[in-house]
C-alpha angles and dihedrals in degrees: 000000000000118000119268110250122222140161128356095316091045095242137086113259095006126108125188114228124215091252092061096258125120125233119206127203134163128201122233108185107306093340125092112213113205109214105184146285118273135194095228134037091232093060091047092050092049090051090050092050092049091051091046090053090050089053088050096242118170117262090248089070094057126098094219121039096199094089113086106168138038090245091057090049091051091049092049097054131017118245116269118270112263118230108233132197088256090057090050092049091049090050092051091048091051091047091053091049090049091051091050091049092049091048091050091051091048092049092048091049090050091048091050090050093050098041109040093154091058091049091050091048091050092050090048091050093052093044090051092047092049091049091049093051092046090052091049090050092050091048091052090050091048092050092048092050090049092050092049091050090049090052089051091050093051092047089052090054096258130132121271126217087232124076118230096260097040110128090213089067091061092046091051092046093051093045094051101033122107088205109076097173109083092189091069091060091054091052092050093053094056 
């Protein structure tokens, strides 16, 4: 027999969430018992039916009518996850951290509102620092490109801008060389 369709998800006790998952809950008196969130509507419906059987609901209140005993219902869907004291403590800890974060954000927004000159000075400082670092990085790249071009000129038999005993030549060679072990070059020359 096809399942009985109800509500926005099409099933009793199952709600579709915006992310495409399905949340299952069953009512017991005035209390709503949240069972879990499932990836498919079929899993959520089976969990609802199993919980309804455990609560001894009549078969007319089930989504699927192919389950006839409590044992079948328990085999179809696992029992709902129990909320332990550890889960409650973790929830309280997260709530406290969330409140601290929200209070920090509120305080920072208030500070920014009261001290716009300080905010502008901070933005100027970081902009200046970023520009300085970008300029330093570009200068390093320019020097490396110059050193590589000088190496290419010397290898081609041209004249370098450095004299033979210039210490800058060694620095440029070390910075641009793929070979970082100077002992290997001595072995090759013998």
